[in-house]
C-alpha positions in Angstrom: -26.5 -66.7 -17.9 -30.3 -66.3 -16.8 -33.1 -65.7 -19.5 -34.7 -62.4 -18.0 -38.4 -61.3 -18.7 -38.5 -59.5 -22.0 -38.9 -56.0 -21.1 -42.2 -54.3 -21.9 -42.6 -53.1 -25.7 -42.7 -49.4 -25.4 -39.8 -49.7 -22.7 -37.7 -51.7 -25.2 -38.5 -49.8 -28.1 -37.6 -46.6 -26.6 -34.2 -47.9 -25.3 -33.5 -49.4 -28.7 -34.3 -45.8 -30.3 -31.5 -44.6 -28.1 -28.6 -46.9 -29.6 -26.3 -45.9 -32.6 -27.4 -49.4 -34.3 -30.9 -48.5 -34.2 -31.2 -45.0 -34.2 -33.5 -43.0 -36.4 -35.9 -46.0 -37.2 -39.1 -45.8 -37.3 -41.4 -47.2 -34.6 -43.0 -50.1 -36.9 -39.2 -51.0 -37.6 -38.3 -50.7 -33.9 -41.3 -52.8 -32.8 -40.0 -55.5 -35.3 -36.7 -55.6 -33.9 -37.5 -55.6 -30.6 -39.8 -58.5 -31.4 -36.8 -60.7 -32.2 -34.7 -59.6 -29.0 -34.1 -62.1 -26.1 -33.5 -60.3 -23.2 -30.2 -62.6 -21.0 -28.8 -61.4 -17.7 -25.2 -62.2 -16.5 -23.7 -61.7 -13.1 -20.4 -60.4 -12.0 -17.2 -62.8 -14.0 -20.2 -64.7 -16.1 -18.4 -65.8 -19.5 -20.8 -64.9 -22.4 -19.1 -66.4 -25.0 -15.7 -68.0 -25.3 -13.4 -67.1 -28.7 -13.7 -69.8 -31.0 -17.5 -70.1 -30.1 -19.8 -70.5 -33.1 -20.9 -67.0 -33.4 -25.0 -67.4 -33.6 -25.9 -63.9 -33.1 -24.9 -60.3 -31.6 -25.7 -58.5 -28.1 -26.6 -55.0 -26.7 -25.9 -53.7 -23.5 -29.3 -52.8 -21.6 -27.6 -52.0 -18.4 -24.2 -53.2 -16.7 -20.4 -53.7 -18.5 -19.1 -56.3 -20.8 -15.3 -56.5 -21.2 -14.3 -58.8 -24.9 -10.7 -60.1 -24.5 -8.1 -62.1 -25.3 -6.0 -64.7 -23.4 -2.6 -65.8 -24.3 -0.5 -69.0 -23.8 0.7 -68.1 -20.8 -2.4 -66.6 -19.0 -2.4 -63.1 -19.8 -5.1 -61.4 -20.5 -5.5 -58.3 -23.2 -8.6 -56.4 -23.2 -9.6 -55.4 -26.0 -12.8 -53.0 -25.2 -15.6 -52.8 -22.8 -18.6 -52.1 -23.5 -21.8 -50.2 -21.4 -25.5 -49.1 -22.0 -26.3 -49.1 -25.5 -23.6 -50.5 -27.3 -23.3 -53.6 -29.2 -20.7 -56.4 -29.7 -20.0 -59.5 -31.5 -22.0 -58.1 -34.8 -19.2 -59.2 -37.0 -19.1 -62.9 -36.7 -22.7 -62.5 -36.2 -22.8 -61.7 -39.7 -20.2 -63.2 -41.5 -21.1 -66.6 -39.8 -17.6 -67.1 -38.5 -16.6 -68.1 -35.0 -16.2 -65.3 -32.1 -12.6 -64.0 -32.2 -12.4 -63.5 -28.6 -14.1 -63.6 -25.6 -16.4 -61.6 -23.9 -17.4 -61.9 -19.6 -19.6 -59.3 -17.5 -17.4 -56.9 -15.7 -20.4 -56.7 -13.3 -24.5 -57.5 -12.9 -25.1 -57.0 -16.4 -28.6 -56.9 -18.6 -28.2 -58.1 -22.5 -30.4 -58.4 -25.6 -29.5 -60.7 -27.6 -30.5 -60.7 -31.8 -30.1 -64.5 -33.3 -28.4 -64.4 -36.7 -30.6 -65.8 -38.8 -33.4 -63.5 -37.6 -31.9 -60.4 -37.5 -30.5 -60.6 -41.3 -33.9 -61.3 -42.3 -34.7 -58.0 -40.8 -31.8 -56.4 -42.3 -32.5 -57.2 -46.1 -36.0 -55.3 -45.6 -34.2 -52.3 -43.9 -31.3 -50.0 -45.8 -31.7 -47.8 -43.3 -30.4 -50.4 -40.7 -28.0 -51.7 -43.0 -26.4 -47.6 -42.9 -26.5 -47.8 -39.1 -24.4 -50.8 -39.3 -22.1 -49.6 -41.4 -21.8 -46.6 -39.0 -21.5 -48.6 -36.4 -18.7 -50.7 -37.6 -16.6 -47.4 -39.0 -16.7 -46.6 -34.7 -15.5 -49.8 -33.6 -13.1 -49.8 -36.5 -11.7 -46.0 -35.2 -11.5 -47.6 -31.7 -9.6 -50.7 -32.5 -7.0 -48.6 -34.4 -6.9 -46.2 -31.3 -6.0 -50.0 -29.2 -3.3 -51.0 -31.8 -1.9 -47.2 -31.7 -2.0 -47.6 -27.8 -0.3 -50.6 -27.6 2.2 -50.1 -30.5 3.5 -46.3 -29.9 3.1 -45.9 -26.2 4.9 -47.3 -22.7 2.9 -48.6 -19.7 3.2 -45.1 -18.5 2.0 -42.8 -21.2 -1.1 -45.4 -21.7 -1.9 -44.7 -18.2 -1.9 -40.9 -18.5 -3.9 -41.5 -22.0 -6.5 -43.7 -19.9 -6.5 -41.1 -17.2 -6.9 -37.6 -19.5 -9.8 -39.6 -21.2 -11.2 -40.6 -17.9 -11.3 -36.6 -17.2 -12.7 -35.7 -20.0 -15.3 -37.9 -20.1 -16.8 -35.8 -16.6 -15.8 -32.2 -18.5 -12.1 -32.6 -17.5 -12.3 -33.2 -13.7 -9.3 -32.6 -12.0 -10.4 -35.5 -9.9 -11.5 -38.9 -11.6 -12.6 -42.5 -10.2 -11.1 -45.3 -11.6 -14.0 -47.3 -13.8 -12.3 -50.6 -13.2 -10.0 -52.4 -10.8 -6.6 -52.3 -11.2 -6.4 -55.9 -12.5 -8.6 -55.2 -14.9 -6.7 -51.5 -15.7 -4.0 -53.2 -16.1 -5.4 -55.9 -18.9 -6.6 -52.9 -20.6 -3.6 -51.2 -20.7 -1.5 -54.5 -21.9 0.7 -54.7 -18.7 0.5 -56.6 -15.8 -0.5 -55.4 -12.0 2.6 -55.5 -10.9 4.0 -53.3 -13.8 1.1 -50.9 -13.5 1.4 -50.5 -9.7 5.2 -49.5 -10.4 4.3 -46.7 -12.7 1.1 -45.4 -10.6 4.0 -45.2 -7.5 6.5 -43.3 -9.7 3.9 -40.8 -10.9 2.6 -40.3 -7.7 6.4 -39.8 -6.1 6.8 -37.1 -8.7 3.7 -35.6 -8.2 1.9 -36.2 -11.6 -0.9 -37.6 -9.4 -2.4 -38.2 -6.4 -3.9 -41.6 -5.7 -6.5 -41.9 -2.8 -8.1 -45.5 -3.0 -9.9 -45.8 -6.3 -9.5 -42.2 -6.9 -7.1 -40.4 -9.0 -6.1 -36.3 -8.8 -4.6 -35.3 -12.2 -2.0 -32.7 -10.3 0.2 -32.2 -13.5 -2.1 -32.8 -16.4 0.9 -31.1 -18.6 3.1 -33.7 -17.8 0.1 -36.3 -18.1 -0.2 -34.9 -21.5 3.2 -35.0 -22.6 3.4 -39.1 -21.2 0.1 -39.4 -23.9 2.4 -38.2 -26.3 4.9 -40.3 -26.2 7.5 -37.6 -24.5 10.0 -38.6 -21.9 7.5 -42.4 -21.9 9.5 -44.7 -19.9 8.6 -47.0 -16.8 11.0 -47.6 -14.4 
């Protein structure tokens, strides 16, 4: 991790105003928040914090992508969520004073803004609008984790992959061809499986004509079948 040059105040406040946590705040409030922000840069694969580290603050992603993950005793990684520009993470342990419950690392070169716990709590006492935004953000994160639990508990790997591909398509106006935004290893960790199993599922769906794979590009040939798989119908990994 490297400390970066702090962005110009106008650039920083403009960026902060577009994030969920800081939207609809006044220019004066945004300026106060910008003053305590510490710019940090990370290279691909750099660890931001480890599970169990002291929660001394939280982060907002200015550029790049960050994965928050856990590692089991046998070394299997489960990606809990991936955060990109404008997203914030690690705010709960920063506020309750407990340790980070998971680890975080940069998937690619990333620029973050770090907000120290003590300084931010002081601001929070004087900005009720910011507290309301935090509640909205916490609710959004709860929904994300609820979706993760449903995905892992109620779907087999083919259903998880189908759900992921359909979600990726929706992000680009229901495009028929999507480009994977993660490596196969990272995608396996996100879907709660291992790369070998994921490769078998890709191959099986390709043989059945459900998808067509060309490197990182995947064409959704049978959207109805993918929708059925995502719903848990005929969801078996062979």
